[in-house]
Legacy VTK file of the C-alpha trace (Angstrom):
# vtk DataFile Version 3.0
C-alpha trace
ASCII
DATASET POLYDATA
POINTS 272 float
-29.045 -7.711 10.902
-29.524 -7.002 7.354
-31.250 -3.887 8.364
-28.515 -2.695 10.423
-26.077 -3.328 7.691
-28.113 -1.338 5.211
-28.119 1.514 7.777
-24.411 1.444 8.078
-24.131 1.207 4.238
-26.471 4.114 3.810
-24.471 6.135 6.377
-21.271 5.490 4.617
-22.628 6.556 1.356
-24.148 9.700 2.813
-21.386 10.730 5.125
-18.399 8.535 3.981
-16.707 11.258 1.789
-17.236 13.894 4.715
-15.765 11.427 7.313
-12.832 10.785 4.980
-12.407 14.429 4.559
-12.606 15.056 8.333
-9.896 12.431 8.890
-7.806 13.988 6.160
-8.113 17.483 7.765
-7.146 16.222 11.186
-3.935 14.281 10.146
-2.759 16.735 7.530
-3.633 19.680 9.776
-1.845 17.936 12.539
1.181 17.541 10.431
1.058 21.150 9.235
0.685 22.388 12.770
3.706 20.392 13.953
5.869 21.499 10.944
4.785 25.061 11.352
5.368 25.265 15.098
8.870 23.781 14.549
9.624 26.257 11.823
8.575 29.166 14.045
10.895 27.824 16.808
13.755 27.446 14.402
13.298 31.059 12.960
13.123 32.488 16.472
16.364 30.626 17.436
18.045 31.941 14.334
17.145 35.454 15.223
18.885 34.926 18.727
15.504 34.854 20.563
15.952 33.074 23.889
15.550 29.280 23.444
13.048 29.069 26.465
10.785 31.560 24.923
11.176 29.903 21.359
10.107 26.494 22.780
7.193 28.060 24.616
5.986 29.759 21.424
6.403 26.461 19.653
3.933 24.654 21.898
1.392 27.609 22.028
1.268 27.826 18.326
0.880 24.063 17.939
-1.950 23.813 20.624
-3.834 26.750 19.151
-3.514 25.283 15.572
-4.734 21.957 16.832
-8.003 23.410 18.449
-8.977 24.962 15.193
-8.137 21.750 13.222
-10.217 19.633 15.516
-13.089 22.237 15.095
-12.809 22.106 11.410
-12.745 18.273 11.341
-15.809 17.953 13.576
-17.618 20.636 11.437
-16.975 18.591 8.253
-18.850 15.485 9.662
-21.792 17.593 10.603
-21.231 18.483 14.237
-22.421 21.764 15.235
-19.434 23.661 16.254
-20.932 27.106 16.980
-21.805 25.944 20.476
-18.397 24.245 20.791
-16.590 27.496 19.851
-18.551 29.300 22.460
-17.829 26.743 25.019
-14.034 26.870 24.150
-14.194 30.724 24.337
-15.963 30.739 27.661
-13.429 28.143 29.128
-10.460 30.178 27.735
-11.930 33.295 29.471
-12.319 31.439 32.772
-8.832 30.023 32.476
-7.505 33.499 31.817
-9.189 34.989 34.898
-8.053 32.103 37.096
-4.434 32.417 35.826
-4.307 36.154 35.709
-1.347 36.411 37.971
0.382 33.710 35.954
-0.388 35.577 32.678
1.137 38.690 34.227
4.319 36.880 35.041
4.456 35.211 31.628
4.198 38.700 29.910
6.885 39.952 32.227
9.025 37.082 31.452
8.704 37.787 27.824
9.624 41.328 28.395
12.719 40.141 30.332
13.782 37.840 27.593
13.177 40.217 24.696
14.642 43.543 26.226
17.209 41.796 28.382
17.829 44.192 31.273
20.118 41.353 32.645
21.332 37.937 31.691
22.328 34.775 33.372
25.235 35.304 35.628
24.803 38.937 36.145
24.860 40.342 39.693
21.565 42.291 40.232
19.157 43.808 42.681
15.709 43.418 41.870
12.385 43.238 43.786
14.200 43.599 47.083
16.497 40.688 46.233
20.217 40.831 45.560
22.365 38.091 43.970
23.356 36.492 40.678
20.871 35.487 38.152
20.888 31.766 37.776
17.859 31.307 35.374
15.367 33.267 33.646
12.061 31.302 33.106
8.814 32.140 31.650
6.985 32.734 34.861
9.938 33.295 37.420
13.486 34.139 37.798
16.039 32.170 39.892
18.428 34.278 41.792
21.245 32.923 43.872
21.927 35.075 46.966
25.592 35.778 48.030
25.045 33.246 50.976
23.983 30.512 48.334
20.330 30.776 48.950
18.115 29.972 45.903
15.475 32.532 45.440
12.719 32.367 43.001
11.068 35.748 42.132
7.982 36.154 40.150
8.759 38.029 36.888
6.035 40.494 37.405
7.582 41.749 40.601
11.040 42.311 38.846
9.437 44.197 35.953
7.365 46.169 38.413
10.291 47.480 40.358
13.713 49.074 39.931
16.385 46.699 38.480
20.045 47.458 39.393
22.397 45.643 37.156
25.922 45.392 38.867
27.578 43.509 36.077
26.550 45.086 32.777
28.799 48.149 33.261
32.553 48.594 32.126
33.591 49.447 35.746
32.286 50.284 39.190
33.403 52.883 41.907
33.898 51.931 45.514
33.308 54.477 48.147
35.164 53.893 51.543
35.279 56.208 54.356
38.147 56.431 56.926
38.548 58.613 59.952
41.768 60.168 61.505
42.285 62.220 64.691
42.253 66.108 64.478
45.937 65.882 65.730
47.110 63.725 62.821
48.791 64.979 59.724
45.951 65.358 57.176
48.070 65.526 54.143
50.077 62.486 55.048
46.943 60.473 55.610
45.681 61.385 52.090
49.089 60.296 50.732
49.038 57.076 52.517
45.525 56.170 51.212
46.458 57.355 47.754
49.580 55.267 47.549
47.725 52.121 48.706
45.211 52.633 45.880
47.871 53.354 43.214
49.788 50.256 44.284
46.894 47.895 43.647
46.837 46.686 39.985
43.157 45.900 40.286
42.255 49.632 40.688
41.803 51.394 37.438
44.202 54.216 36.481
41.401 55.769 34.466
39.110 56.917 35.865
41.743 57.794 38.547
41.168 57.203 42.249
40.350 60.103 44.569
40.981 60.731 48.095
39.164 63.819 49.742
38.055 65.098 53.101
34.282 64.421 53.318
33.408 65.693 56.922
34.848 67.479 59.956
32.965 65.082 62.341
32.628 65.241 66.141
35.389 62.677 66.812
37.693 63.044 63.968
38.296 64.023 60.355
36.624 61.831 57.842
38.289 60.895 54.500
36.637 59.298 51.603
38.306 57.049 49.063
36.788 56.489 45.626
38.776 54.073 43.480
37.271 52.476 40.265
37.552 48.807 39.555
36.130 46.076 37.207
32.763 44.615 38.557
34.515 41.206 39.020
36.916 42.883 41.402
34.517 44.841 43.523
34.318 43.060 46.641
37.758 41.677 46.727
39.095 45.214 46.464
36.506 46.383 48.807
37.622 44.126 51.726
41.346 44.227 50.948
41.448 48.041 50.775
39.771 48.466 54.188
42.237 46.187 55.837
45.344 47.781 54.063
44.097 51.294 54.926
43.647 50.483 58.568
47.169 48.906 58.813
48.709 51.685 56.634
47.285 54.532 58.609
48.520 53.083 61.980
51.847 52.320 60.589
52.295 55.925 59.633
51.302 57.116 63.178
47.752 57.853 62.491
45.068 57.013 65.153
41.572 56.074 64.160
39.221 57.856 66.531
36.109 56.298 68.090
33.243 58.016 70.038
34.341 58.985 73.428
33.387 61.283 76.192
35.490 63.121 78.718
34.124 63.327 82.255
35.440 65.940 84.547
34.833 65.479 88.323
34.955 68.614 90.591
35.174 68.204 94.393
33.298 70.800 96.339
34.362 71.404 99.980
31.998 72.601 102.660
32.362 76.377 103.245
33.916 77.118 99.714
LINES 1 273
272 0 1 2 3 4 5 6 7 8 9 10 11 12 13 14 15 16 17 18 19 20 21 22 23 24 25 26 27 28 29 30 31 32 33 34 35 36 37 38 39 40 41 42 43 44 45 46 47 48 49 50 51 52 53 54 55 56 57 58 59 60 61 62 63 64 65 66 67 68 69 70 71 72 73 74 75 76 77 78 79 80 81 82 83 84 85 86 87 88 89 90 91 92 93 94 95 96 97 98 99 100 101 102 103 104 105 106 107 108 109 110 111 112 113 114 115 116 117 118 119 120 121 122 123 124 125 126 127 128 129 130 131 132 133 134 135 136 137 138 139 140 141 142 143 144 145 146 147 148 149 150 151 152 153 154 155 156 157 158 159 160 161 162 163 164 165 166 167 168 169 170 171 172 173 174 175 176 177 178 179 180 181 182 183 184 185 186 187 188 189 190 191 192 193 194 195 196 197 198 199 200 201 202 203 204 205 206 207 208 209 210 211 212 213 214 215 216 217 218 219 220 221 222 223 224 225 226 227 228 229 230 231 232 233 234 235 236 237 238 239 240 241 242 243 244 245 246 247 248 249 250 251 252 253 254 255 256 257 258 259 260 261 262 263 264 265 266 267 268 269 270 271
């Protein structure tokens, strides 16, 4: 028993200060890592960086700092950390290769948050999906489809394809096509359509709406309407104008043609 106590005493004398220093390195380092990561988060938020990215960077910086602090503390008590660093490096490489897709999504998420091609609430078309942006996450973007489907799209797919933002513009142009028969009054039809657009307060005066002949088609004359509206009014004006144009043209004696064929039957008599 006395021999064991002497060994413990000798160990404390030999390594006591190193052990104390290692404990001090760990706890002071932990406090410094936590304080530093919080400071980084606050500075990022003050510079208007997205809160999700700021929080992620906070946790990432804290975890990275703690790895170095633990290695420093173990080294202080005589643990050979060279092999430990090699193991940590190899493990990090393996994890990086295993999470290659996730890392690309993370990098794409950082790009989306920093450069902001769209923001929450914008109506977009990206990666073959159309809808309003509900949430921009680190790895995925959540989009609500017009029929209220929740679609989760990997960020790498979004940044790797064209992005169309329907909201982040001052106004949008509708393009509607209507047809009248060849026997109808073309000038009157254009006047009817123009009056319908100028009477709608949601349609902008500048740029001014336009009505023009777009095609002399097989079954009738095609007219094109191009009014400008605010993005929030786009679909309401779209549906209303189609209905009003159809009723207005008919009320003014126009006929909307449809594909049809004329069949002529000839009777051949014997001997003629």
